[in-house]
C-alpha positions as CSV (number, residue, x, y, z in Angstrom):
1,M,-53.2,-22.7,1.4
2,Q,-49.7,-21.2,1.2
3,I,-47.6,-22.4,-1.8
4,V,-43.9,-23.1,-2.1
5,K,-42.6,-22.6,-5.6
6,A,-39.6,-24.4,-7.1
7,H,-38.7,-24.7,-10.8
8,G,-42.3,-24.4,-12.0
9,A,-43.8,-26.6,-9.3
10,E,-46.3,-25.1,-6.9
11,I,-46.3,-27.3,-3.8
12,P,-48.8,-26.8,-1.0
13,A,-46.8,-25.7,2.0
14,L,-48.6,-28.0,4.4
15,G,-48.9,-31.7,3.5
16,F,-50.5,-34.7,5.2
17,G,-48.1,-37.6,5.5
18,V,-49.2,-41.2,6.1
19,F,-45.9,-42.8,7.3
20,R,-46.4,-45.7,9.7
21,M,-50.1,-45.6,9.3
22,S,-52.2,-48.7,8.7
23,D,-54.8,-49.0,5.9
24,D,-57.6,-48.6,8.4
25,E,-56.0,-45.5,9.9
26,V,-55.5,-43.9,6.5
27,E,-59.1,-44.6,5.4
28,R,-60.4,-43.2,8.7
29,V,-58.3,-40.0,8.8
30,V,-58.2,-38.9,5.1
31,P,-61.8,-37.7,5.0
32,A,-61.1,-35.5,8.1
33,A,-57.9,-34.2,6.4
34,L,-59.8,-33.2,3.3
35,E,-62.5,-31.5,5.4
36,A,-59.9,-29.6,7.3
37,G,-58.4,-28.3,4.1
38,F,-55.5,-30.6,3.2
39,I,-54.9,-31.1,-0.5
40,H,-51.3,-32.3,-0.4
41,F,-50.9,-36.0,0.5
42,D,-47.5,-37.7,0.9
43,T,-47.0,-41.5,0.8
44,A,-44.3,-43.9,-0.4
45,Q,-44.1,-47.4,-1.9
46,I,-42.4,-48.8,1.3
47,Y,-45.2,-47.4,3.5
48,G,-47.5,-50.1,2.1
49,N,-50.6,-47.8,2.2
50,E,-50.7,-46.2,-1.3
51,A,-53.8,-48.3,-2.1
52,A,-55.5,-47.2,1.1
53,L,-54.8,-43.6,0.3
54,G,-56.1,-44.0,-3.2
55,R,-59.3,-45.7,-1.9
56,A,-59.8,-43.0,0.8
57,L,-59.5,-40.1,-1.6
58,Q,-61.8,-41.7,-4.1
59,A,-64.4,-42.7,-1.5
60,A,-64.3,-39.1,-0.2
61,G,-65.1,-37.7,-3.6
62,A,-61.9,-35.7,-3.8
63,R,-61.4,-34.2,-7.3
64,R,-58.0,-35.2,-8.8
65,Q,-57.4,-31.6,-10.1
66,D,-57.7,-30.3,-6.5
67,L,-55.0,-32.6,-5.1
68,F,-51.2,-32.7,-4.9
69,L,-50.0,-36.3,-4.6
70,T,-46.5,-37.3,-3.7
71,T,-45.0,-40.8,-3.6
72,K,-41.5,-42.2,-3.4
73,V,-39.7,-45.1,-5.2
74,W,-38.2,-47.6,-2.9
75,V,-34.5,-48.5,-3.2
76,D,-35.2,-52.1,-4.2
77,N,-36.7,-50.8,-7.4
78,Y,-33.7,-48.8,-8.5
79,S,-33.1,-50.9,-11.6
80,P,-34.2,-50.6,-15.2
81,E,-36.4,-53.7,-15.0
82,N,-38.2,-52.6,-11.8
83,F,-38.3,-48.8,-11.6
84,A,-41.0,-47.9,-14.2
85,A,-43.0,-51.0,-13.3
86,S,-43.0,-50.0,-9.6
87,V,-44.2,-46.5,-10.5
88,D,-47.0,-48.0,-12.6
89,E,-48.0,-50.1,-9.6
90,S,-48.0,-47.0,-7.4
91,L,-50.3,-45.2,-9.9
92,D,-52.7,-48.1,-10.0
93,K,-52.9,-48.2,-6.2
94,L,-53.4,-44.4,-6.0
95,K,-56.0,-44.6,-8.7
96,V,-54.4,-41.9,-10.8
97,D,-52.7,-41.6,-14.2
98,R,-49.8,-39.7,-12.8
99,V,-48.6,-38.2,-9.5
100,D,-47.7,-34.6,-9.0
101,L,-44.3,-35.3,-7.4
102,L,-42.2,-38.5,-7.5
103,L,-39.2,-38.8,-5.3
104,L,-36.2,-41.2,-4.9
105,H,-36.8,-42.3,-1.3
106,W,-33.2,-42.8,-0.1
107,P,-29.8,-42.6,-1.9
108,A,-28.7,-46.0,-0.6
109,E,-25.4,-47.5,-1.6
110,K,-25.9,-49.9,-4.5
111,V,-26.9,-47.7,-7.4
112,A,-25.1,-44.6,-8.6
113,I,-27.0,-41.3,-8.2
114,A,-26.7,-40.6,-11.9
115,D,-28.4,-43.9,-12.7
116,Q,-31.2,-43.3,-10.2
117,I,-31.8,-39.9,-11.8
118,E,-31.8,-41.3,-15.3
119,M,-34.6,-43.7,-14.3
120,L,-36.5,-40.9,-12.6
121,N,-36.2,-38.7,-15.7
122,A,-37.5,-41.6,-17.9
123,V,-40.8,-42.0,-15.9
124,Q,-41.3,-38.3,-15.9
125,A,-40.8,-38.2,-19.7
126,A,-43.4,-41.0,-20.0
127,G,-45.9,-38.8,-18.2
128,K,-46.1,-40.7,-14.9
129,T,-45.3,-37.6,-12.8
130,R,-45.5,-33.9,-13.2
131,F,-42.4,-33.1,-11.1
132,I,-39.5,-35.0,-9.7
133,G,-37.3,-34.7,-6.6
134,V,-35.2,-36.6,-4.1
135,S,-35.3,-37.4,-0.4
136,N,-32.6,-37.9,2.2
137,Q,-29.7,-36.7,0.1
138,N,-26.7,-34.8,1.4
139,I,-25.4,-31.7,-0.3
140,A,-23.0,-33.5,-2.6
141,Q,-25.7,-36.0,-3.7
142,L,-28.2,-33.2,-4.3
143,S,-25.6,-31.3,-6.5
144,E,-25.0,-34.5,-8.4
145,S,-28.7,-35.1,-8.9
146,I,-29.2,-31.6,-10.2
147,A,-26.2,-31.9,-12.6
148,S,-27.3,-35.3,-13.8
149,S,-31.0,-34.5,-14.4
150,Q,-32.5,-33.4,-17.6
151,A,-35.5,-32.1,-15.7
152,S,-35.5,-29.8,-12.6
153,I,-35.2,-31.4,-9.2
154,V,-37.8,-29.5,-7.3
155,T,-37.3,-30.7,-3.7
156,N,-35.2,-32.6,-1.3
157,Q,-37.4,-34.2,1.4
158,I,-35.3,-34.4,4.6
159,E,-35.7,-34.6,8.4
160,V,-36.2,-31.1,9.8
161,H,-37.2,-30.2,13.3
162,P,-36.0,-27.7,16.0
163,Y,-33.4,-30.1,17.4
164,L,-31.5,-30.7,14.1
165,D,-29.5,-27.9,12.4
166,Q,-30.2,-28.2,8.7
167,R,-28.9,-24.7,7.7
168,A,-26.1,-26.0,5.4
169,M,-28.5,-28.1,3.4
170,T,-31.1,-25.4,3.4
171,D,-28.6,-22.9,2.0
172,A,-27.4,-25.2,-0.7
173,A,-30.9,-26.1,-1.8
174,R,-32.0,-22.5,-1.9
175,A,-29.0,-21.5,-4.0
176,A,-30.1,-24.2,-6.5
177,G,-33.8,-23.2,-6.4
178,V,-34.7,-26.5,-4.7
179,A,-37.5,-26.6,-2.1
180,I,-36.9,-28.3,1.2
181,T,-39.7,-30.6,2.3
182,A,-39.6,-31.3,6.0
183,Y,-40.5,-34.6,7.5
184,Y,-40.3,-35.8,11.1
185,G,-41.2,-32.3,12.2
186,M,-42.5,-33.4,15.6
187,A,-39.1,-35.1,16.3
188,D,-40.8,-38.4,17.3
189,G,-43.0,-36.7,19.9
190,A,-40.5,-34.3,21.4
191,V,-41.9,-31.1,19.9
192,P,-45.3,-31.2,21.5
193,K,-43.7,-31.6,24.9
194,D,-41.1,-28.9,24.5
195,P,-41.4,-26.2,27.2
196,V,-40.0,-23.5,24.9
197,L,-42.5,-24.3,22.2
198,Q,-45.3,-24.6,24.7
199,R,-44.4,-21.1,26.1
200,I,-44.4,-19.5,22.7
201,G,-47.6,-21.2,21.7
202,A,-49.4,-20.0,24.8
203,A,-49.1,-16.4,23.6
204,Y,-51.0,-17.3,20.5
205,G,-53.5,-19.8,21.9
206,K,-51.6,-22.5,20.0
207,S,-50.1,-25.9,20.9
208,A,-46.4,-26.6,20.8
209,A,-47.0,-28.9,17.8
210,Q,-48.7,-26.0,15.9
211,V,-45.7,-23.8,16.7
212,G,-43.4,-26.4,15.4
213,L,-45.3,-26.6,12.1
214,R,-45.4,-22.8,11.9
215,W,-41.7,-22.6,12.4
216,L,-41.1,-24.9,9.4
217,I,-43.6,-23.1,7.1
218,Q,-42.3,-19.7,8.1
219,Q,-38.9,-20.7,6.9
220,G,-40.3,-21.4,3.4
221,F,-40.3,-25.2,3.8
222,V,-43.0,-27.6,2.8
223,A,-44.0,-29.2,6.1
224,L,-45.5,-32.7,6.4
225,S,-47.9,-33.1,9.3
226,K,-49.3,-36.4,10.5
227,T,-51.9,-37.8,12.8
228,A,-53.9,-41.0,12.8
229,K,-56.6,-39.4,14.9
230,P,-59.4,-37.6,12.9
231,E,-60.2,-35.3,15.8
232,R,-56.6,-33.9,15.8
233,V,-56.4,-33.1,12.0
234,A,-58.0,-29.6,12.3
235,E,-55.3,-28.6,14.8
236,N,-52.6,-29.6,12.4
237,F,-54.1,-27.4,9.7
238,A,-54.6,-24.3,11.9
239,V,-51.1,-22.9,11.4
240,F,-51.8,-20.1,8.9
241,D,-53.6,-17.6,11.2
242,F,-50.5,-16.5,13.3
243,A,-46.9,-15.7,12.7
244,L,-43.9,-16.1,14.9
245,S,-41.6,-13.1,15.6
246,D,-38.0,-13.1,14.6
247,E,-37.0,-13.5,18.2
248,E,-39.3,-16.6,18.6
249,M,-38.0,-18.1,15.3
250,A,-34.4,-17.6,16.6
251,A,-35.2,-19.1,20.0
252,I,-36.6,-22.2,18.4
253,G,-33.6,-22.5,16.2
254,K,-31.3,-22.5,19.3
255,L,-32.9,-25.8,20.3
256,A,-30.7,-27.6,17.8
257,R,-28.1,-30.0,19.3
258,P,-25.3,-32.1,17.9
259,N,-27.1,-35.4,18.3
260,G,-30.4,-34.1,17.0
261,R,-30.7,-36.4,14.0
262,L,-33.2,-39.2,14.6
263,V,-33.5,-40.9,11.2
264,S,-30.4,-42.5,9.7
265,P,-30.9,-46.1,8.7
266,P,-27.6,-48.0,7.9
267,G,-27.3,-48.9,4.2
268,L,-29.9,-46.3,3.2
269,A,-28.6,-43.0,4.7
270,P,-25.6,-41.2,3.2
271,T,-22.8,-39.6,5.2
272,W,-24.5,-36.6,6.5
273,D,-23.2,-33.1,6.1
274,A,-21.5,-31.6,9.2
């Protein structure tokens, strides 16, 4: 497994995300994910399936020291009375003493970034997570998070796919030594159907979806893959045995369009960078 390094963290470059998956789907697909080689699993409080993931990993006999577990604190818990308790609840559900990476899920509007970071620092200091990071922040918010934090911010988990130009955020994050974790890499089903990606994949005997994941990983991002179908898991993992050319990387990058962003919930999302 390829590793992305950031401020002492070594994050497996390909993760398995369980967004919008039912408990039954999680418990069916996780054994296949482990068998395929996945060790990095990404969930969140708001997904409602932390407990299912914990049960599935335990039932499959996965060794804790072999796993990299990420979860995210939901915005309703951004308060001194709820933050730490919500993390304890997440750990109980995941059946672990600490996670490897704990993220703030969205910046939202009600709680100052510095206050969010102070609570995140406190749970890390209490040993509840090895590393901390953020998700869905713009450049200014990421800069404020870094400046406010006693511990290093190791990642900003954001929407990244060929149709959304994230170069400004990528440049800012890299300058600060922060890794980009890419979610929604399939662009809600558009990537597997894209003729440019299909054409590139045909030359390698790969699907358009595999090309999309490879494009993310080859830029040095942590890429989150997802499928609820156990029979499709191995395909998602088989992205380390080929490399895209510079010309192919550039051609995929040219698919970006002004209206490429797909995830921007009101009240949660910030004002995005131009």
